[in-house]
C-alpha positions in Angstrom: 15.7 10.3 -1.8 14.8 14.1 -2.5 13.6 16.6 0.4 10.6 17.5 -1.6 9.5 13.4 -1.3 9.7 13.3 2.5 8.0 16.7 3.4 5.5 16.0 0.1 4.6 12.8 1.8 4.0 14.2 5.1 1.9 17.2 3.4 -0.2 14.3 1.4 -0.9 12.3 5.0 -2.4 15.7 6.1 -4.2 16.7 3.1 -5.4 12.8 2.6 -6.5 12.9 6.6 -9.0 16.0 5.9 -10.6 14.7 2.7 -11.0 10.8 3.8 -12.5 12.1 7.5 -14.8 14.7 5.8 -16.0 12.2 3.0 -16.4 9.1 5.4 -16.4 7.6 8.6 -12.5 5.5 8.3 -12.2 3.1 11.5 -8.9 1.9 11.9 -7.9 -1.1 13.7 -4.5 -2.3 14.7 -2.2 0.8 14.0 -0.8 0.4 16.8 0.9 -2.3 15.1 2.9 -0.4 13.1 6.7 0.3 13.7 7.2 3.8 15.0 10.6 4.1 12.5 12.3 2.3 10.2 12.0 1.0 6.7 8.7 -0.8 6.2 6.5 -2.1 3.2 2.7 -1.6 3.6 1.0 -4.6 1.5 -2.7 -3.4 0.6 -5.6 -5.2 -1.0 -7.0 -3.3 -3.7 -10.7 -3.0 -4.6 -11.6 0.6 -5.1 -9.6 3.5 -6.5 -9.9 5.3 -3.1 -7.9 2.3 -1.3 -4.6 4.7 -1.7 -5.8 8.2 -0.4 -7.7 6.1 2.6 -4.7 4.6 3.9 -2.9 7.6 3.1 -5.0 9.7 5.6 -5.2 7.0 8.0 -2.0 5.3 8.6 0.0 6.4 11.5 3.2 7.2 9.2 3.4 9.1 5.9 3.3 6.7 3.0 5.1 6.8 -0.3 2.8 4.3 -2.8 3.5 3.1 -6.2 0.9 4.5 -8.2 0.5 3.4 -11.8 2.0 5.8 -14.5 -1.6 6.2 -16.4 -2.2 8.1 -13.2 0.4 10.8 -13.9 -1.5 12.9 -16.5 -2.4 16.6 -16.8 -2.5 18.0 -13.6 -2.6 15.0 -11.4 1.0 14.2 -12.2 2.9 17.1 -10.5 0.2 16.8 -7.4 1.1 13.3 -7.0 4.9 14.0 -7.4 4.6 16.8 -5.0 2.7 14.6 -2.0 5.6 11.9 -2.2 4.2 9.4 -4.5 5.9 7.2 -7.4 4.9 6.5 -11.0 5.6 3.0 -11.9 4.9 1.5 -15.6 3.0 -1.9 -14.8 3.9 -3.2 -18.2 7.2 -3.7 -18.0 10.4 -3.8 -15.3 10.7 -0.2 -14.3 13.9 0.1 -13.2 13.3 4.1 -12.1 10.5 2.9 -9.8 12.4 -0.2 -8.3 15.3 2.4 -7.7 12.6 5.2 -6.1 10.8 2.3 -4.3 14.4 0.6 -2.8 15.7 4.4 -2.1 12.4 4.8 0.0 13.2 1.9 1.9 16.9 2.8 2.5 15.8 6.0 3.8 13.8 4.3 6.5 10.7 5.5 5.1 7.1 4.0 4.0 6.6 2.2 1.0 3.1 1.3 0.0 2.3 -1.5 -2.6 -0.6 -3.2 -3.8 0.9 -6.6 -4.2 -1.7 -8.1 -6.8 -0.7 -5.0 -9.2 -4.2 -4.0 -10.3 -7.6 -3.0 -8.7 -10.0 -6.5 -8.5 -11.5 -8.8 -6.0 -8.6 -7.2 -3.5 -8.3 -11.0 -1.8 -4.9 -11.5 -2.0 -5.0 -14.7 -4.5 -1.8 -13.9 -6.4 1.1 -11.5 -5.4 3.4 -10.0 -8.1 7.2 -10.4 -7.8 7.6 -6.7 -7.0 6.8 -7.0 -3.3 8.8 -9.8 -2.7 11.5 -8.3 -4.0 11.5 -5.3 -2.5 11.4 -7.3 0.9 14.4 -9.5 0.0 16.6 -6.7 -1.3 15.9 -4.1 1.2 15.3 -6.4 4.4 12.4 -4.2 5.3 9.4 -5.7 7.1 6.2 -6.5 5.3 2.8 -5.1 7.1 -0.4 -6.3 5.7 -3.3 -3.7 5.4 -6.7 -4.6 4.5 -8.9 -1.8 3.6 -12.9 -2.8 3.6 -15.9 -1.3 2.7 -14.9 0.8 -0.4 -16.6 -1.3 -3.2 -19.5 -2.2 -1.0 -22.0 0.7 -1.9 -21.7 3.6 -4.3 -22.5 7.0 -3.7 -25.6 8.3 -5.0 -24.1 11.7 -5.7 -20.8 10.8 -7.3 -21.0 7.0 -8.7 -17.2 6.5 -8.6 -16.9 7.0 -4.9 -17.9 4.8 -2.1 -21.0 6.1 -0.3 -20.8 9.5 1.4 -19.9 9.3 5.4 -20.3 5.5 5.0 -17.9 3.2 7.2 -14.6 2.3 5.6 -12.0 -0.4 7.7 -8.7 -0.3 7.7 -7.1 -3.2 9.7 -3.3 -3.0 9.9 -2.1 -6.8 10.5 1.3 -8.1 12.2 4.6 -7.0 10.3 6.4 -9.9 9.1 9.9 -10.7 7.3 10.5 -12.9 4.5 13.8 -14.9 4.1 14.7 -16.9 1.1 15.5 -20.7 1.2 19.3 -21.1 1.9 19.5 -17.1 2.8 20.1 -16.3 -0.9 18.3 -12.9 -1.6 18.7 -13.2 -5.4 17.6 -15.3 -8.0 13.9 -17.0 -9.4 13.6 -19.5 -6.4 14.3 -17.0 -3.7 11.7 -14.5 -5.3 9.0 -17.5 -5.5 10.0 -18.6 -2.4 9.1 -15.2 -0.9 6.1 -14.5 -2.8 4.7 -17.4 -1.8 5.1 -16.8 1.8 3.8 -13.3 1.3 0.6 -14.3 -0.4 -0.3 -17.0 2.6 0.4 -14.4 5.2 -1.4 -11.5 3.1 -4.4 -13.8 2.6 -4.5 -15.1 6.4 -4.6 -11.3 7.2 -7.8 -10.5 5.3 -9.7 -13.2 6.2 -9.2 -12.1 10.1 -9.8 -8.4 9.0 -12.9 -9.9 7.4 -14.0 -11.7 10.7 -13.5 -8.9 12.9 -15.2 -6.0 11.0 -17.9 -8.5 9.8 -17.6 -7.6 6.2 
């Protein structure tokens, strides 16, 4: 990993923290559950385009997200790379993104992923193979995170954003590790087994987070 990646993620966290707190009222629950050091995969539900920035600004540690390649256009591309984010082509197996993500974990950093692959209901009803692959290959724990409130009510001033000064809840769950049947970390059976475990754990955390926050 290049030094700019680590330093950029730190700068990105500071910037996101200022923006998120100036626009909304984030309430962070369970942040103490995040391990203070070591590789970690944050698995986040995805209902609104602000979910990533909100988590960047509220997580206790800098996070490097896998971000869709379509976002890296014009001046936004250099900016995203400058704050440590990673481009991924969602339409195919992006080996460059895979290597970059594993390098983040090898360096003991935090990798952020949207396990569902795209924005939607954010209910973890399905999980793509990427998060399982990263967990099995790296041995890093997965920490579920629920970002709630972004899609509830749009801003009148800027409809593309959640209601300004509205409350957004970020709920961190307990980290967990996955192990494939028989101890193998490779092959379709290993991925499918890990995906099933991950999906159930993420969905359970989301139910608990909704109950806790009343959302």
